[in-house]
All heavy atoms as an XYZ file, in Angstrom:
609
protein
N      17.775      5.911     10.287
C      17.080      5.691      9.087
C      15.868      6.623      8.944
O      15.191      6.886      9.891
C      16.508      4.220      9.081
C      17.545      3.152      8.969
S      16.836      1.541      8.813
C      18.247      0.570      9.191
N      15.653      7.086      7.736
C      14.555      8.022      7.534
C      13.201      7.315      7.494
O      13.107      6.186      7.096
C      14.813      8.804      6.251
N      12.204      8.057      7.918
C      10.845      7.582      7.885
C      10.306      7.767      6.464
O      10.697      8.653      5.810
C       9.912      8.281      8.906
C      10.352      7.959     10.347
C       9.374      8.428     11.303
C       9.713      8.004     12.678
N       8.781      8.195     13.654
N       9.347      6.921      6.082
C       8.778      7.141      4.737
C       8.096      8.504      4.661
O       7.310      8.780      5.526
C       7.725      6.008      4.576
C       7.931      5.143      5.788
C       8.791      5.846      6.759
N       8.443      9.301      3.665
C       7.782     10.580      3.470
C       6.430     10.360      2.835
O       6.146      9.351      2.284
C       8.665     11.459      2.513
N       5.583     11.311      3.087
C       4.140     11.238      2.662
C       4.166     11.076      1.100
O       3.329     10.482      0.571
C       3.335     12.467      2.985
N       5.131     11.726      0.409
C       5.166     11.660     -1.038
C       5.911     10.420     -1.542
O       5.994     10.260     -2.723
C       5.785     12.931     -1.603
C       7.257     13.149     -1.285
C       7.445     13.904      0.088
O       6.486     14.265      0.738
O       8.624     14.058      0.437
N       6.457      9.625     -0.618
C       7.143      8.442     -1.082
C       6.137      7.466     -1.721
O       4.931      7.399     -1.278
C       7.814      7.779      0.082
N       6.557      6.803     -2.726
C       5.658      5.845     -3.362
C       5.589      4.514     -2.685
O       6.530      4.087     -2.035
C       6.099      5.649     -4.855
O       7.167      4.872     -4.940
N       4.449      3.894     -2.868
C       4.279      2.569     -2.381
C       5.313      1.633     -2.956
O       5.917      0.806     -2.230
C       2.831      2.063     -2.752
C       2.569      0.660     -2.465
C       2.192      0.242     -1.201
C       2.750     -0.367     -3.441
C       1.964     -1.077     -0.924
C       2.597     -1.656     -3.138
C       2.160     -2.031     -1.873
N       5.635      1.731     -4.211
C       6.607      0.913     -4.892
C       7.993      1.005     -4.281
O       8.690      0.111     -4.026
C       6.652      1.169     -6.350
C       5.344      0.716     -7.096
C       4.174      1.693     -6.978
O       4.386      2.813     -6.449
O       3.110      1.331     -7.373
N       8.365      2.316     -4.038
C       9.713      2.503     -3.401
C       9.788      1.905     -2.048
O      10.770      1.309     -1.617
C      10.071      3.970     -3.413
C      10.437      4.522     -4.760
C      10.791      6.006     -4.685
C      11.134      6.533     -5.998
N      11.507      7.935     -5.920
N       8.732      2.138     -1.256
C       8.687      1.609      0.153
C       8.708      0.050      0.153
O       9.442     -0.579      0.933
C       7.477      2.074      0.836
N       7.923     -0.527     -0.778
C       7.955     -2.013     -0.880
C       9.309     -2.527     -1.320
O       9.789     -3.559     -0.713
C       6.864     -2.418     -1.883
C       6.582     -3.918     -1.921
C       6.249     -4.515     -0.551
C       5.527     -4.279     -2.956
N       9.926     -1.878     -2.221
C      11.285     -2.286     -2.642
C      12.331     -2.203     -1.536
O      13.140     -3.153     -1.319
C      11.758     -1.435     -3.889
N      12.253     -1.145     -0.740
C      13.113     -1.113      0.415
C      12.806     -2.147      1.402
O      13.728     -2.679      2.014
C      13.029      0.341      1.013
C      13.955      0.531      2.218
C      13.870      1.898      2.920
O      13.209      2.847      2.317
O      14.437      2.065      3.968
N      11.537     -2.382      1.638
C      11.172     -3.449      2.607
C      11.713     -4.777      2.119
O      12.247     -5.522      2.912
C       9.653     -3.434      2.757
C       9.027     -4.496      3.698
C       9.631     -4.336      5.129
C       7.614     -4.348      3.728
N      11.552     -5.122      0.858
C      12.134     -6.306      0.362
C      13.610     -6.465      0.555
O      14.120     -7.529      0.831
C      11.682     -6.491     -1.112
C      10.208     -6.763     -1.313
C       9.748     -6.720     -2.777
O      10.534     -6.220     -3.688
O       8.660     -7.148     -3.098
N      14.273     -5.336      0.277
C      15.751     -5.294      0.463
C      16.099     -5.576      1.890
O      17.008     -6.365      2.170
C      16.278     -3.949      0.007
C      17.770     -3.836      0.080
C      18.198     -2.462     -0.446
C      19.701     -2.288     -0.262
N      20.144     -0.972     -0.690
N      15.406     -4.976      2.830
C      15.636     -5.164      4.222
C      15.428     -6.594      4.613
O      16.226     -7.234      5.350
C      14.737     -4.277      5.104
C      15.126     -2.872      5.257
C      14.073     -2.044      6.021
C      16.481     -2.712      5.987
N      14.386     -7.224      4.118
C      14.064     -8.636      4.445
C      15.223     -9.560      3.917
O      15.627    -10.409      4.612
C      12.670     -9.046      3.819
C      12.545    -10.571      3.911
C      11.574     -8.343      4.544
N      15.677     -9.247      2.720
C      16.749    -10.069      2.131
C      18.000     -9.932      3.013
O      18.715    -10.888      3.272
C      17.031     -9.635      0.734
N      18.319     -8.696      3.491
C      19.481     -8.474      4.300
C      19.326     -9.223      5.676
O      20.283     -9.927      6.107
C      19.705     -7.063      4.659
C      20.152     -6.220      3.418
C      20.184     -4.703      3.699
O      19.642     -4.269      4.715
N      20.775     -3.969      2.864
N      18.134     -9.175      6.175
C      17.940     -9.896      7.486
C      17.999    -11.442      7.337
O      18.538    -12.083      8.184
C      16.591     -9.459      8.110
C      16.625     -8.031      8.524
S      14.998     -7.467      9.150
C      14.895     -8.297     10.748
N      17.434    -11.853      6.220
C      17.473    -13.320      5.965
C      18.855    -13.805      5.717
O      19.194    -14.979      5.863
C      16.537    -13.712      4.839
C      15.098    -13.585      5.213
C      14.136    -13.940      4.019
O      14.623    -13.807      2.855
O      12.967    -14.118      4.317
N      19.710    -12.875      5.203
C      21.152    -13.278      4.877
C      21.933    -13.602      6.118
O      22.916    -14.276      6.048
N      21.458    -13.120      7.260
C      22.081    -13.465      8.549
C      23.451    -12.876      8.812
O      24.185    -13.247      9.722
N      23.749    -11.805      8.009
C      25.098    -11.111      8.204
C      24.969     -9.834      8.980
O      26.053     -9.202      9.094
C      25.745    -10.972      6.880
C      26.027    -12.268      6.172
C      26.795    -12.097      4.904
C      27.020    -13.468      4.283
N      27.736    -13.364      2.986
N      23.851     -9.473      9.493
C      23.685     -8.198     10.242
C      24.003     -8.466     11.692
O      23.722     -9.551     12.258
C      22.214     -7.691     10.066
C      21.725     -7.316      8.713
C      20.279     -6.902      8.808
C      22.573     -6.213      8.041
N      24.648     -7.464     12.311
C      24.840     -7.522     13.762
C      23.491     -7.451     14.449
O      22.466     -7.099     13.779
C      25.765     -6.381     14.170
O      25.008     -5.131     14.015
N      23.480     -7.684     15.751
C      22.151     -7.603     16.425
C      21.624     -6.209     16.341
O      20.387     -6.060     16.127
C      22.402     -7.968     17.895
C      21.204     -7.853     18.844
C      20.057     -8.794     18.309
C      21.590     -8.244     20.218
N      22.478     -5.144     16.507
C      22.027     -3.791     16.392
C      21.492     -3.470     15.023
O      20.480     -2.771     14.915
C      23.150     -2.808     16.790
C      22.682     -1.434     17.024
C      21.775     -1.207     18.217
O      21.921     -1.925     19.217
O      20.833     -0.359     18.110
N      22.223     -3.895     14.043
C      21.722     -3.669     12.642
C      20.446     -4.410     12.368
O      19.562     -3.832     11.714
C      22.794     -4.148     11.646
C      24.039     -3.322     11.632
C      25.124     -3.998     10.776
O      25.302     -5.187     10.711
N      25.901     -3.116     10.073
N      20.320     -5.679     12.887
C      19.033     -6.427     12.667
C      17.861     -5.693     13.425
O      16.762     -5.622     12.881
C      19.203     -7.811     13.248
N      18.097     -5.107     14.638
C      17.041     -4.438     15.304
C      16.655     -3.221     14.558
O      15.522     -2.866     14.410
C      17.468     -4.142     16.684
C      17.529     -5.297     17.662
C      18.209     -4.853     18.966
C      16.218     -5.940     17.906
N      17.651     -2.466     14.052
C      17.334     -1.253     13.247
C      16.607     -1.618     11.989
O      15.642     -0.916     11.626
C      18.614     -0.494     12.901
C      19.224      0.197     14.056
O      18.546      0.443     15.023
O      20.437      0.597     13.963
N      16.977     -2.721     11.338
C      16.324     -3.114     10.111
C      14.911     -3.610     10.384
O      13.942     -3.269      9.661
C      17.107     -4.246      9.461
N      14.719     -4.225     11.502
C      13.398     -4.672     11.946
C      12.465     -3.448     12.165
O      11.340     -3.430     11.682
C      13.441     -5.514     13.160
C      12.129     -6.066     13.631
N      11.453     -7.005     12.966
C      11.365     -5.675     14.669
C      10.290     -7.250     13.607
N      10.178     -6.476     14.632
N      13.012     -2.479     12.928
C      12.250     -1.281     13.190
C      11.881     -0.535     11.883
O      10.723     -0.156     11.639
C      13.065     -0.309     14.052
C      12.353      1.010     14.396
C      13.186      1.871     15.304
C      12.514      3.185     15.509
N      13.407      4.154     16.261
N      12.774     -0.413     10.984
C      12.592      0.324      9.720
C      11.562     -0.554      8.850
O      10.580     -0.015      8.212
C      13.844      0.403      8.902
C      13.727      1.040      7.522
C      13.204      2.413      7.591
N      13.174      2.969      6.239
C      12.388      4.006      5.922
N      11.672      4.631      6.815
N      12.420      4.423      4.628
N      11.636     -1.871      8.963
C      10.727     -2.763      8.251
C       9.293     -2.562      8.792
O       8.345     -2.541      7.903
N       9.158     -2.410     10.048
C       7.808     -2.202     10.593
C       7.229     -0.875     10.121
O       6.094     -0.781      9.823
C       7.845     -2.253     12.145
C       8.098     -3.562     12.748
C       8.287     -3.450     14.243
C       6.988     -4.505     12.440
N       8.101      0.202     10.075
C       7.642      1.452      9.573
C       7.186      1.378      8.062
O       6.132      1.899      7.725
C       8.724      2.559      9.686
C       9.159      2.875     11.069
C      10.408      3.710     11.123
O      11.133      3.888     10.129
O      10.730      4.219     12.260
N       7.963      0.682      7.299
C       7.686      0.506      5.896
C       6.430     -0.293      5.704
O       5.573      0.011      4.886
C       8.827     -0.109      5.173
C      10.078      0.794      5.030
C      11.295      0.034      4.567
C       9.773      1.912      4.035
N       6.286     -1.364      6.478
C       5.047     -2.191      6.358
C       3.835     -1.486      6.760
O       2.822     -1.569      6.091
C       5.251     -3.439      7.288
N       3.965     -0.638      7.763
C       2.824      0.224      8.192
C       2.440      1.210      7.083
O       1.282      1.424      6.748
C       3.169      0.906      9.477
C       1.983      1.695     10.125
C       2.289      2.278     11.514
N       2.739      1.220     12.420
C       3.978      1.158     12.977
N       4.895      2.094     12.697
N       4.269      0.228     13.819
N       3.445      1.872      6.566
C       3.293      2.806      5.403
C       2.585      2.105      4.224
O       1.598      2.631      3.743
C       4.596      3.371      5.011
C       4.559      4.270      3.795
C       4.160      5.543      3.883
C       4.883      3.728      2.527
C       4.076      6.379      2.764
C       4.825      4.549      1.401
C       4.393      5.842      1.502
N       3.082      0.964      3.850
C       2.500      0.229      2.729
C       1.027     -0.209      3.051
O       0.215     -0.105      2.208
C       3.366     -0.994      2.404
S       4.919     -0.594      1.580
N       0.788     -0.614      4.222
C      -0.568     -1.062      4.594
C      -1.551      0.147      4.530
O      -2.658      0.010      4.043
C      -0.548     -1.637      6.005
C      -1.901     -2.126      6.440
C      -2.401     -3.324      5.633
O      -1.606     -4.167      5.192
N      -3.662     -3.350      5.407
N      -1.061      1.274      5.066
C      -1.910      2.489      4.985
C      -2.231      2.893      3.554
O      -3.324      3.303      3.167
C      -1.223      3.641      5.746
C      -1.206      3.448      7.244
C      -0.397      4.456      7.965
O       0.257      5.328      7.292
O      -0.261      4.361      9.168
N      -1.228      2.809      2.642
C      -1.432      3.153      1.274
C      -2.377      2.174      0.610
O      -3.220      2.555     -0.204
C      -0.075      3.099      0.474
C       0.931      4.196      0.949
C       0.409      5.602      0.718
N       0.397      5.941     -0.656
C       1.177      6.871     -1.241
N       1.936      7.611     -0.558
N       1.033      7.080     -2.534
N      -2.243      0.873      0.906
C      -3.146     -0.132      0.376
C      -4.558      0.118      0.820
O      -5.508     -0.006      0.028
C      -2.693     -1.516      0.787
C      -1.510     -2.098     -0.016
C      -1.078     -3.438      0.597
C      -1.843     -2.278     -1.465
N      -4.760      0.411      2.102
C      -6.042      0.671      2.636
C      -6.691      1.903      1.942
O      -7.915      1.901      1.643
C      -6.004      0.894      4.160
C      -5.743     -0.480      4.898
C      -5.437     -0.331      6.370
O      -5.419      0.846      6.836
O      -5.325     -1.327      7.029
N      -5.911      2.917      1.780
C      -6.434      4.153      1.100
C      -6.793      3.844     -0.363
O      -7.851      4.314     -0.832
C      -5.323      5.269      1.088
N      -6.038      3.005     -1.003
C      -6.392      2.590     -2.401
C      -7.660      1.751     -2.388
O      -8.550      2.004     -3.264
C      -5.248      1.815     -2.943
N      -7.827      0.933     -1.430
C      -9.055      0.072     -1.302
C     -10.286      0.954     -1.074
O     -11.350      0.776     -1.746
C      -8.948     -0.910     -0.246
C      -8.039     -2.058     -0.551
C      -7.772     -3.003      0.620
O      -7.883     -2.616      1.756
N      -7.450     -4.274      0.335
N     -10.147      1.952     -0.188
C     -11.245      2.921      0.010
C     -11.575      3.688     -1.236
O     -12.728      3.886     -1.575
C     -10.908      3.902      1.105
C     -10.882      3.267      2.549
C     -10.877      4.339      3.631
N      -9.660      5.130      3.488
C      -8.493      4.838      4.100
N      -8.310      3.767      4.842
N      -7.400      5.683      3.940
N     -10.540      4.100     -2.019
C     -10.805      4.783     -3.221
C     -11.523      3.929     -4.269
O     -12.400      4.338     -4.908
C      -9.471      5.247     -3.857
C      -9.640      6.305     -4.982
C      -8.286      6.849     -5.402
O      -7.194      6.420     -4.939
N      -8.306      7.776     -6.276
N     -11.157      2.626     -4.345
C     -11.761      1.721     -5.298
C     -13.227      1.519     -4.925
O     -14.102      1.548     -5.735
C     -11.060      0.341     -5.322
C     -11.865     -0.693     -5.951
C      -9.675      0.513     -5.983
N     -13.541      1.453     -3.625
C     -14.900      1.229     -3.163
C     -15.716      2.458     -3.544
O     -16.934      2.308     -3.960
C     -14.977      1.034     -1.625
C     -14.550     -0.338     -1.297
C     -14.627     -0.578      0.203
C     -14.220     -2.048      0.497
N     -14.279     -2.322      1.977
N     -15.178      3.666     -3.372
C     -15.865      4.876     -3.800
C     -16.115      4.903     -5.259
O     -17.264      5.169     -5.688
C     -15.067      6.149     -3.367
C     -15.646      7.385     -4.014
C     -15.022      6.300     -1.856
N     -15.126      4.605     -6.039
C     -15.322      4.565     -7.485
C     -16.302      3.482     -7.899
O     -17.143      3.781     -8.763
C     -13.963      4.305     -8.150
C     -12.901      5.427     -8.026
C     -11.482      4.918     -8.561
C     -13.403      6.696     -8.695
N     -16.276      2.364     -7.295
C     -17.273      1.284     -7.635
C     -18.636      1.768     -7.302
O     -19.612      1.497     -8.018
C     -16.886     -0.019     -6.934
C     -15.726     -0.764     -7.520
C     -15.308     -1.960     -6.755
O     -15.740     -2.136     -5.567
O     -14.502     -2.751     -7.321
N     -18.813      2.368     -6.168
C     -20.066      2.887     -5.707
C     -20.622      3.925     -6.663
O     -21.820      3.906     -6.977
N     -19.773      4.799     -7.152
C     -20.205      5.774     -8.198
C     -20.654      5.112     -9.454
O     -21.687      5.488    -10.057
C     -19.101      6.829     -8.442
C     -18.801      7.727     -7.294
C     -17.611      8.647     -7.511
O     -16.985      8.560     -8.620
O     -17.229      9.349     -6.651
N     -19.953      4.132     -9.889
C     -20.272      3.394    -11.127
C     -21.711      2.627    -10.928
O     -22.558      2.676    -11.770
C     -19.220      2.395    -11.475
C     -19.672      1.419    -12.614
C     -17.936      3.142    -12.017
N     -21.814      2.074     -9.769
C     -23.052      1.329     -9.509
C     -24.229      2.262     -9.420
O     -25.351      1.951     -9.925
C     -22.934      0.494     -8.253
C     -21.956     -0.673     -8.257
C     -21.863     -1.350     -6.914
C     -22.401     -1.701     -9.387
N     -24.025      3.413     -8.847
C     -25.128      4.459     -8.771
C     -25.488      4.865    -10.133
O     -26.701      5.034    -10.416
C     -24.674      5.636     -7.927
C     -24.618      5.364     -6.439
C     -24.118      6.593     -5.638
C     -23.981      6.350     -4.238
N     -23.411      7.417     -3.524
N     -24.528      5.200    -10.984
C     -24.764      5.576    -12.345
C     -25.549      4.487    -13.124
O     -26.454      4.829    -13.863
C     -23.491      5.971    -13.112
C     -22.875      7.254    -12.624
C     -21.623      7.521    -13.464
C     -20.855      8.755    -12.980
N     -19.682      8.978    -13.657
N     -25.134      3.311    -12.941
C     -25.793      2.254    -13.688
C     -27.282      1.993    -13.171
O     -28.090      1.718    -13.930
C     -25.035      0.872    -13.460
C     -23.662      0.994    -14.089
C     -23.004     -0.362    -14.125
N     -23.102     -0.823    -15.542
C     -22.979     -2.067    -15.814
N     -22.655     -2.996    -15.014
N     -22.999     -2.405    -17.178
N     -27.506      2.251    -11.859
C     -28.773      2.118    -11.340
C     -29.746      3.267    -11.819
O     -30.916      3.109    -12.022
C     -28.799      2.191     -9.825
N     -29.170      4.424    -12.105
C     -29.958      5.585    -12.555
C     -30.170      5.588    -14.076
O     -31.254      5.943    -14.573
C     -29.187      6.953    -12.197
C     -29.904      8.079    -12.816
C     -29.157      7.009    -10.638
N     -29.195      5.017    -14.830
C     -29.308      5.047    -16.270
C     -30.434      3.963    -16.683
O     -30.558      2.908    -16.160
C     -27.998      4.564    -16.871
C     -26.862      5.563    -16.785
C     -25.538      5.080    -17.285
O     -25.489      3.863    -17.707
O     -24.637      5.851    -17.230
N     -31.224      4.371    -17.659
C     -32.222      3.410    -18.174
C     -31.679      2.300    -18.884
O     -30.581      2.429    -19.525
C     -33.103      4.282    -19.095
C     -32.201      5.432    -19.509
C     -31.282      5.657    -18.366
N     -32.254      1.147    -18.741
C     -31.767     -0.071    -19.453
C     -32.081      0.141    -20.950
O     -33.066      0.729    -21.287
C     -32.521     -1.286    -18.926
C     -32.107     -1.664    -17.531
C     -30.665     -2.129    -17.410
O     -30.209     -2.879    -18.356
O     -30.054     -1.810    -16.366
N     -31.190     -0.344    -21.774
C     -31.499     -0.323    -23.277
C     -32.792     -1.049    -23.559
O     -33.130     -2.042    -23.022
C     -30.255     -1.058    -23.864
C     -29.227     -1.050    -22.788
C     -29.914     -0.956    -21.505
N     -33.600     -0.350    -24.318
C     -34.888     -1.015    -24.735
C     -35.991     -0.622    -23.788
O     -37.122     -1.163    -23.878
N     -35.751      0.265    -22.778
C     -36.796      0.624    -21.768
C     -37.700      1.749    -22.344
O     -38.650      2.093    -21.740
C     -36.145      1.107    -20.491
C     -35.775     -0.010    -19.521
O     -36.171     -1.197    -19.845
O     -35.179      0.294    -18.560
N     -37.361      2.237    -23.495
C     -38.160      3.227    -24.101
C     -37.946      4.636    -23.527
O     -38.776      5.473    -23.699
N     -36.933      4.793    -22.816
C     -36.641      6.073    -22.172
C     -35.991      7.063    -23.087
O     -35.351      6.821    -24.052
C     -35.754      5.963    -20.946
């Protein structure tokens, strides 16, 4: 199974992970197939978690910039 590429989207990885979970829950995989699916699932989950953490960091940066701008801008009616 291929590892998630850096350019792979979060949505595609999540969809593949959901498909793997459904296959595993179906109970029709051999032991070897289930182990391979579990390994791939861990890779996909790690990839998705990293993408989510990166998005959270980006949101914090953006929120920080907005808060800084609001702190610097004069309030309406301050006579500035």
